Biopython code that builds the backbone (N, CA, C, O; Angstrom):
import numpy as np
from Bio.PDB.StructureBuilder import StructureBuilder

atoms = [
    (1, "UNK", "N", (-33.079, 12.858, -60.314)),
    (1, "UNK", "CA", (-31.818, 13.878, -59.875)),
    (1, "UNK", "C", (-32.218, 14.485, -58.683)),
    (1, "UNK", "O", (-33.372, 14.547, -58.260)),
    (2, "UNK", "N", (-31.132, 14.965, -58.123)),
    (2, "UNK", "CA", (-31.301, 15.780, -57.020)),
    (2, "UNK", "C", (-30.850, 17.396, -57.148)),
    (2, "UNK", "O", (-30.075, 17.230, -58.091)),
    (3, "UNK", "N", (-30.798, 18.434, -56.954)),
    (3, "UNK", "CA", (-30.885, 19.338, -56.946)),
    (3, "UNK", "C", (-28.936, 19.958, -56.478)),
    (3, "UNK", "O", (-28.255, 20.940, -56.775)),
    (4, "UNK", "N", (-28.774, 18.969, -55.812)),
    (4, "UNK", "CA", (-27.645, 19.142, -55.421)),
    (4, "UNK", "C", (-26.302, 18.211, -56.044)),
    (4, "UNK", "O", (-25.240, 17.947, -55.479)),
    (5, "UNK", "N", (-26.820, 17.795, -57.539)),
    (5, "UNK", "CA", (-25.887, 17.320, -58.283)),
    (5, "UNK", "C", (-25.926, 15.540, -58.002)),
    (5, "UNK", "O", (-25.206, 14.851, -58.725)),
    (6, "UNK", "N", (-26.657, 14.965, -57.098)),
    (6, "UNK", "CA", (-26.123, 13.429, -56.748)),
    (6, "UNK", "C", (-27.516, 12.838, -57.526)),
    (6, "UNK", "O", (-28.584, 13.415, -57.732)),
    (7, "UNK", "N", (-27.210, 11.859, -57.774)),
    (7, "UNK", "CA", (-27.794, 11.028, -58.800)),
    (7, "UNK", "C", (-28.326, 9.803, -57.898)),
    (7, "UNK", "O", (-27.736, 9.455, -56.874)),
    (8, "UNK", "N", (-29.718, 9.064, -58.466)),
    (8, "UNK", "CA", (-29.913, 8.203, -57.843)),
    (8, "UNK", "C", (-29.328, 6.870, -58.260)),
    (8, "UNK", "O", (-29.139, 6.667, -59.459)),
    (9, "UNK", "N", (-29.033, 5.967, -57.380)),
    (9, "UNK", "CA", (-28.425, 4.671, -57.995)),
    (9, "UNK", "C", (-29.537, 3.859, -58.064)),
    (9, "UNK", "O", (-30.310, 3.650, -57.129)),
    (10, "UNK", "N", (-29.631, 3.296, -59.439)),
    (10, "UNK", "CA", (-31.003, 2.460, -59.641)),
    (10, "UNK", "C", (-30.177, 1.115, -59.574)),
    (10, "UNK", "O", (-28.958, 0.947, -59.585)),
    (11, "UNK", "N", (-31.343, 0.098, -59.492)),
    (11, "UNK", "CA", (-31.065, -1.188, -59.353)),
    (11, "UNK", "C", (-31.238, -1.833, -60.662)),
    (11, "UNK", "O", (-32.208, -1.659, -61.399)),
    (12, "UNK", "N", (-30.010, -2.753, -60.948)),
    (12, "UNK", "CA", (-30.232, -3.415, -62.373)),
    (12, "UNK", "C", (-31.250, -4.018, -62.423)),
    (12, "UNK", "O", (-31.826, -4.507, -61.451)),
    (13, "UNK", "N", (-31.780, -4.085, -64.110)),
    (13, "UNK", "CA", (-33.051, -4.517, -64.358)),
    (13, "UNK", "C", (-33.231, -5.500, -63.808)),
    (13, "UNK", "O", (-34.292, -5.260, -63.232)),
    (14, "UNK", "N", (-32.922, -6.616, -63.514)),
    (14, "UNK", "CA", (-32.923, -8.025, -63.104)),
    (14, "UNK", "C", (-33.504, -8.108, -61.662)),
    (14, "UNK", "O", (-34.079, -9.061, -61.136)),
    (15, "UNK", "N", (-33.209, -6.854, -61.137)),
    (15, "UNK", "CA", (-33.452, -7.006, -59.269)),
    (15, "UNK", "C", (-34.605, -5.549, -59.266)),
    (15, "UNK", "O", (-34.674, -4.889, -58.229)),
    (16, "UNK", "N", (-35.180, -5.280, -60.091)),
    (16, "UNK", "CA", (-36.212, -4.513, -60.026)),
    (16, "UNK", "C", (-37.514, -5.200, -60.050)),
    (16, "UNK", "O", (-37.778, -5.606, -61.182)),
    (17, "UNK", "N", (-38.370, -5.448, -59.211)),
    (17, "UNK", "CA", (-39.415, -5.935, -59.005)),
    (17, "UNK", "C", (-40.693, -5.650, -59.513)),
    (17, "UNK", "O", (-41.386, -6.476, -60.108)),
    (18, "UNK", "N", (-41.031, -4.413, -59.266)),
    (18, "UNK", "CA", (-42.189, -4.148, -59.432)),
    (18, "UNK", "C", (-42.672, -2.595, -60.254)),
    (18, "UNK", "O", (-43.789, -2.236, -60.627)),
    (19, "UNK", "N", (-41.472, -1.965, -60.331)),
    (19, "UNK", "CA", (-41.436, -0.661, -60.991)),
    (19, "UNK", "C", (-39.836, -0.448, -61.710)),
    (19, "UNK", "O", (-38.848, -0.933, -61.159)),
    (20, "UNK", "N", (-39.726, 0.429, -63.151)),
    (20, "UNK", "CA", (-38.808, 0.869, -63.566)),
    (20, "UNK", "C", (-38.008, 2.230, -62.889)),
    (20, "UNK", "O", (-38.712, 3.136, -62.444)),
    (21, "UNK", "N", (-36.881, 2.313, -62.842)),
    (21, "UNK", "CA", (-36.135, 3.588, -62.313)),
    (21, "UNK", "C", (-36.046, 3.221, -60.615)),
    (21, "UNK", "O", (-35.693, 4.128, -59.861)),
    (22, "UNK", "N", (-36.315, 2.126, -60.161)),
    (22, "UNK", "CA", (-36.265, 1.807, -58.830)),
    (22, "UNK", "C", (-34.795, 1.773, -58.276)),
    (22, "UNK", "O", (-33.906, 0.982, -58.589)),
    (23, "UNK", "N", (-34.750, 2.672, -57.504)),
    (23, "UNK", "CA", (-33.440, 3.155, -56.383)),
    (23, "UNK", "C", (-33.199, 1.481, -55.652)),
    (23, "UNK", "O", (-33.997, 0.562, -55.467)),
    (24, "UNK", "N", (-31.629, 1.630, -55.346)),
    (24, "UNK", "CA", (-31.227, 0.521, -54.519)),
    (24, "UNK", "C", (-31.252, 1.492, -53.188)),
    (24, "UNK", "O", (-30.413, 2.352, -52.922)),
    (25, "UNK", "N", (-32.322, 1.174, -52.480)),
    (25, "UNK", "CA", (-32.300, 2.066, -50.908)),
    (25, "UNK", "C", (-31.091, 2.225, -50.375)),
    (25, "UNK", "O", (-30.562, 3.333, -50.288)),
    (26, "UNK", "N", (-30.508, 1.065, -49.945)),
    (26, "UNK", "CA", (-29.326, 0.916, -49.030)),
    (26, "UNK", "C", (-27.985, 1.629, -49.599)),
    (26, "UNK", "O", (-27.014, 1.916, -48.898)),
    (27, "UNK", "N", (-28.125, 1.919, -51.314)),
    (27, "UNK", "CA", (-26.748, 2.348, -51.972)),
    (27, "UNK", "C", (-27.102, 4.099, -52.452)),
    (27, "UNK", "O", (-26.394, 4.960, -52.974)),
    (28, "UNK", "N", (-28.369, 4.093, -52.038)),
    (28, "UNK", "CA", (-28.725, 5.672, -52.951)),
    (28, "UNK", "C", (-28.948, 7.045, -51.833)),
    (28, "UNK", "O", (-30.014, 7.364, -51.307)),
    (29, "UNK", "N", (-27.629, 7.713, -51.665)),
    (29, "UNK", "CA", (-27.802, 8.331, -51.216)),
    (29, "UNK", "C", (-29.309, 9.739, -51.090)),
    (29, "UNK", "O", (-29.697, 10.221, -50.026)),
    (30, "UNK", "N", (-29.757, 10.025, -52.222)),
    (30, "UNK", "CA", (-30.899, 10.783, -52.120)),
    (30, "UNK", "C", (-32.216, 10.342, -51.729)),
    (30, "UNK", "O", (-33.133, 11.051, -51.316)),
    (31, "UNK", "N", (-32.207, 8.972, -51.920)),
    (31, "UNK", "CA", (-33.558, 8.076, -51.379)),
    (31, "UNK", "C", (-33.465, 7.916, -49.563)),
    (31, "UNK", "O", (-34.399, 8.010, -48.767)),
    (32, "UNK", "N", (-31.801, 7.611, -49.239)),
    (32, "UNK", "CA", (-31.530, 7.869, -47.898)),
    (32, "UNK", "C", (-31.878, 8.785, -47.325)),
    (32, "UNK", "O", (-32.595, 8.541, -46.355)),
    (33, "UNK", "N", (-31.556, 10.280, -47.627)),
    (33, "UNK", "CA", (-31.741, 11.381, -47.065)),
    (33, "UNK", "C", (-33.589, 11.433, -46.656)),
    (33, "UNK", "O", (-34.066, 11.444, -45.521)),
    (34, "UNK", "N", (-34.420, 11.461, -48.100)),
    (34, "UNK", "CA", (-35.667, 11.329, -47.905)),
    (34, "UNK", "C", (-36.490, 10.690, -46.965)),
    (34, "UNK", "O", (-37.574, 11.124, -46.574)),
    (35, "UNK", "N", (-35.788, 9.338, -46.507)),
    (35, "UNK", "CA", (-36.813, 8.691, -45.818)),
    (35, "UNK", "C", (-36.060, 8.500, -44.324)),
    (35, "UNK", "O", (-36.568, 7.749, -43.492)),
    (36, "UNK", "N", (-34.773, 9.256, -44.030)),
    (36, "UNK", "CA", (-34.448, 9.685, -42.818)),
    (36, "UNK", "C", (-35.302, 9.944, -41.363)),
    (36, "UNK", "O", (-35.499, 9.429, -40.263)),
    (37, "UNK", "N", (-35.665, 11.157, -42.205)),
    (37, "UNK", "CA", (-36.780, 11.914, -40.894)),
    (37, "UNK", "C", (-37.947, 11.007, -40.132)),
    (37, "UNK", "O", (-38.332, 10.894, -38.969)),
    (38, "UNK", "N", (-38.306, 10.414, -41.432)),
    (38, "UNK", "CA", (-39.621, 9.458, -41.387)),
    (38, "UNK", "C", (-38.921, 8.103, -40.086)),
    (38, "UNK", "O", (-39.431, 7.928, -38.979)),
    (39, "UNK", "N", (-37.773, 7.371, -40.590)),
    (39, "UNK", "CA", (-37.377, 6.668, -39.597)),
    (39, "UNK", "C", (-36.965, 6.883, -38.283)),
    (39, "UNK", "O", (-37.309, 6.187, -37.328)),
    (40, "UNK", "N", (-36.326, 7.719, -38.246)),
    (40, "UNK", "CA", (-36.324, 8.348, -36.884)),
    (40, "UNK", "C", (-37.280, 8.909, -36.091)),
    (40, "UNK", "O", (-37.056, 9.206, -34.917)),
    (41, "UNK", "N", (-38.357, 9.084, -36.648)),
    (41, "UNK", "CA", (-39.465, 9.470, -35.847)),
    (41, "UNK", "C", (-40.401, 8.350, -35.454)),
    (41, "UNK", "O", (-41.309, 8.469, -34.633)),
    (42, "UNK", "N", (-40.008, 6.951, -36.301)),
    (42, "UNK", "CA", (-40.551, 6.062, -36.226)),
    (42, "UNK", "C", (-39.750, 5.438, -34.929)),
    (42, "UNK", "O", (-40.355, 5.364, -33.859)),
    (43, "UNK", "N", (-38.559, 5.045, -35.016)),
    (43, "UNK", "CA", (-37.352, 4.965, -33.756)),
    (43, "UNK", "C", (-37.504, 5.562, -32.651)),
    (43, "UNK", "O", (-37.171, 4.914, -31.659)),
    (44, "UNK", "N", (-38.104, 7.118, -32.417)),
    (44, "UNK", "CA", (-38.314, 7.697, -31.389)),
    (44, "UNK", "C", (-39.579, 7.229, -30.942)),
    (44, "UNK", "O", (-39.524, 7.097, -29.719)),
    (45, "UNK", "N", (-40.557, 6.957, -31.338)),
    (45, "UNK", "CA", (-41.784, 6.756, -31.061)),
    (45, "UNK", "C", (-41.695, 5.337, -30.558)),
    (45, "UNK", "O", (-42.590, 5.015, -29.776)),
    (46, "UNK", "N", (-40.874, 4.513, -30.826)),
    (46, "UNK", "CA", (-41.165, 3.188, -30.498)),
    (46, "UNK", "C", (-40.282, 3.329, -29.269)),
    (46, "UNK", "O", (-40.865, 2.822, -28.310)),
    (47, "UNK", "N", (-39.089, 3.829, -28.931)),
    (47, "UNK", "CA", (-38.303, 4.072, -27.695)),
    (47, "UNK", "C", (-39.275, 4.863, -26.476)),
    (47, "UNK", "O", (-39.332, 4.444, -25.320)),
    (48, "UNK", "N", (-39.863, 5.829, -26.867)),
    (48, "UNK", "CA", (-40.935, 6.406, -26.146)),
    (48, "UNK", "C", (-41.934, 5.399, -25.557)),
    (48, "UNK", "O", (-42.220, 5.497, -24.364)),
    (49, "UNK", "N", (-42.530, 4.359, -26.379)),
    (49, "UNK", "CA", (-43.234, 3.509, -25.989)),
    (49, "UNK", "C", (-42.755, 2.844, -25.196)),
    (49, "UNK", "O", (-43.486, 2.610, -24.233)),
    (50, "UNK", "N", (-41.734, 2.387, -25.181)),
    (50, "UNK", "CA", (-40.574, 1.108, -24.268)),
    (50, "UNK", "C", (-40.707, 1.877, -23.416)),
    (50, "UNK", "O", (-41.474, 1.482, -22.538)),
    (51, "UNK", "N", (-40.080, 3.327, -23.192)),
    (51, "UNK", "CA", (-39.849, 3.689, -21.983)),
    (51, "UNK", "C", (-41.084, 4.017, -21.009)),
    (51, "UNK", "O", (-40.963, 3.862, -19.794)),
    (52, "UNK", "N", (-42.646, 4.617, -21.770)),
    (52, "UNK", "CA", (-43.731, 4.347, -21.073)),
    (52, "UNK", "C", (-43.948, 3.200, -20.329)),
    (52, "UNK", "O", (-44.120, 3.251, -19.111)),
    (53, "UNK", "N", (-43.954, 2.031, -21.047)),
    (53, "UNK", "CA", (-44.106, 0.790, -20.863)),
    (53, "UNK", "C", (-43.585, 0.335, -19.190)),
    (53, "UNK", "O", (-44.207, -0.118, -18.230)),
    (54, "UNK", "N", (-42.354, 0.652, -19.377)),
    (54, "UNK", "CA", (-41.429, 0.490, -18.094)),
    (54, "UNK", "C", (-41.955, 1.128, -17.067)),
    (54, "UNK", "O", (-42.139, 0.527, -16.009)),
    (55, "UNK", "N", (-42.292, 2.486, -17.218)),
    (55, "UNK", "CA", (-42.724, 3.458, -15.928)),
    (55, "UNK", "C", (-44.080, 3.049, -15.550)),
    (55, "UNK", "O", (-44.241, 2.958, -14.333)),
    (56, "UNK", "N", (-45.117, 2.773, -16.299)),
    (56, "UNK", "CA", (-46.470, 1.983, -16.045)),
    (56, "UNK", "C", (-46.118, 0.686, -15.137)),
    (56, "UNK", "O", (-46.707, 0.291, -14.131)),
    (57, "UNK", "N", (-45.004, 0.149, -15.776)),
    (57, "UNK", "CA", (-45.056, -1.234, -14.712)),
    (57, "UNK", "C", (-44.735, -0.870, -13.465)),
    (57, "UNK", "O", (-45.124, -1.504, -12.484)),
    (58, "UNK", "N", (-43.902, 0.319, -13.390)),
    (58, "UNK", "CA", (-43.235, 0.459, -11.667)),
    (58, "UNK", "C", (-44.317, 1.382, -11.303)),
    (58, "UNK", "O", (-44.094, 1.536, -10.102)),
    (59, "UNK", "N", (-45.301, 2.060, -11.568)),
    (59, "UNK", "CA", (-46.295, 2.472, -10.968)),
    (59, "UNK", "C", (-47.361, 1.711, -10.457)),
    (59, "UNK", "O", (-47.862, 1.969, -9.363)),
    (60, "UNK", "N", (-47.887, 0.437, -11.450)),
    (60, "UNK", "CA", (-48.096, -0.427, -11.099)),
    (60, "UNK", "C", (-48.211, -1.414, -9.825)),
    (60, "UNK", "O", (-49.105, -1.865, -9.109)),
    (61, "UNK", "N", (-46.417, -1.521, -9.977)),
    (61, "UNK", "CA", (-45.779, -2.520, -9.126)),
    (61, "UNK", "C", (-46.032, -1.572, -7.461)),
    (61, "UNK", "O", (-46.325, -2.114, -6.395)),
    (62, "UNK", "N", (-45.869, -0.467, -7.624)),
    (62, "UNK", "CA", (-46.037, 0.763, -6.097)),
    (62, "UNK", "C", (-47.354, 0.611, -5.892)),
    (62, "UNK", "O", (-47.677, 0.593, -4.705)),
    (63, "UNK", "N", (-48.149, 0.505, -6.621)),
    (63, "UNK", "CA", (-49.537, 0.858, -6.441)),
    (63, "UNK", "C", (-49.874, -1.088, -5.650)),
    (63, "UNK", "O", (-50.397, -1.304, -4.557)),
    (64, "UNK", "N", (-49.566, -1.745, -6.258)),
    (64, "UNK", "CA", (-50.044, -3.285, -5.355)),
    (64, "UNK", "C", (-49.221, -3.234, -3.893)),
    (64, "UNK", "O", (-49.545, -3.856, -2.882)),
    (65, "UNK", "N", (-48.330, -2.534, -4.009)),
    (65, "UNK", "CA", (-47.515, -2.589, -2.359)),
    (65, "UNK", "C", (-48.373, -1.493, -1.944)),
    (65, "UNK", "O", (-48.675, -1.802, -0.791)),
    (66, "UNK", "N", (-49.010, -0.251, -2.254)),
    (66, "UNK", "CA", (-49.155, 0.535, -1.241)),
    (66, "UNK", "C", (-50.663, 0.831, -1.189)),
    (66, "UNK", "O", (-51.077, 1.648, -0.366)),
    (67, "UNK", "N", (-51.540, 0.177, -2.068)),
    (67, "UNK", "CA", (-52.963, 0.432, -1.927)),
    (67, "UNK", "C", (-53.685, -0.678, -1.925)),
    (67, "UNK", "O", (-53.674, -1.492, -2.849)),
    (68, "UNK", "N", (-54.664, -0.827, -0.416)),
    (68, "UNK", "CA", (-55.434, -2.112, -0.443)),
    (68, "UNK", "C", (-55.661, -3.064, -1.339)),
    (68, "UNK", "O", (-55.288, -4.238, -1.348)),
    (69, "UNK", "N", (-56.514, -2.263, -2.337)),
    (69, "UNK", "CA", (-57.386, -2.645, -3.687)),
    (69, "UNK", "C", (-56.708, -2.177, -4.907)),
    (69, "UNK", "O", (-57.056, -1.184, -5.546)),
    (70, "UNK", "N", (-55.544, -3.089, -5.244)),
    (70, "UNK", "CA", (-54.635, -2.216, -6.429)),
    (70, "UNK", "C", (-55.614, -2.328, -7.655)),
    (70, "UNK", "O", (-55.277, -1.675, -8.642)),
    (71, "UNK", "N", (-56.654, -2.982, -7.730)),
    (71, "UNK", "CA", (-57.777, -2.583, -8.789)),
    (71, "UNK", "C", (-58.332, -1.656, -8.883)),
    (71, "UNK", "O", (-58.838, -1.438, -9.983)),
    (72, "UNK", "N", (-58.524, -0.625, -7.766)),
    (72, "UNK", "CA", (-59.542, 0.315, -7.663)),
    (72, "UNK", "C", (-58.490, 1.629, -8.703)),
    (72, "UNK", "O", (-57.269, 1.721, -8.827)),
    (73, "UNK", "N", (-59.325, 2.254, -9.138)),
    (73, "UNK", "CA", (-58.399, 3.317, -9.874)),
    (73, "UNK", "C", (-58.409, 4.603, -8.491)),
    (73, "UNK", "O", (-59.242, 4.871, -7.626)),
    (74, "UNK", "N", (-56.955, 5.203, -8.856)),
    (74, "UNK", "CA", (-56.751, 5.850, -7.581)),
    (74, "UNK", "C", (-56.990, 7.476, -8.175)),
    (74, "UNK", "O", (-56.450, 7.869, -9.209)),
    (75, "UNK", "N", (-57.740, 8.184, -7.470)),
    (75, "UNK", "CA", (-58.463, 9.679, -7.517)),
    (75, "UNK", "C", (-57.174, 10.725, -8.317)),
    (75, "UNK", "O", (-57.384, 11.922, -8.512)),
]
sb = StructureBuilder()
sb.init_structure("model")
sb.init_model(0)
sb.init_chain("A")
sb.init_seg("    ")
for serial, (resi, resn, name, xyz) in enumerate(atoms, 1):
    if name == "N":
        sb.init_residue(resn, " ", resi, " ")
    sb.init_atom(name, np.array(xyz, "f"), 0.0, 1.0, " ", f" {name:<3s}", serial, name[0])
structure = sb.get_structure()
C-alpha cells in the first residue's frame, strides 16, 4: 500500500506467472507512478538519439558536398 491510501491492484492468482502479490501494471496506479520517471527518461533518450542521428546525417551530406575528400576528418 502507498502512504496516500491507494492500494496496489493485484493480478488474479491464475495470471501471476512468477511471484505472489504481483500487480497488474496497466491497472495499478501506484506502480505506474513508480515507473513513470524511468519510462520518461528512456523515451527522452530515444528521441535524443533519433534527433542526433538526423543531425549527423545532415552534417555528413553537407561535408560530402563541400569537402574534396569527405572521408578526411575535419580539423
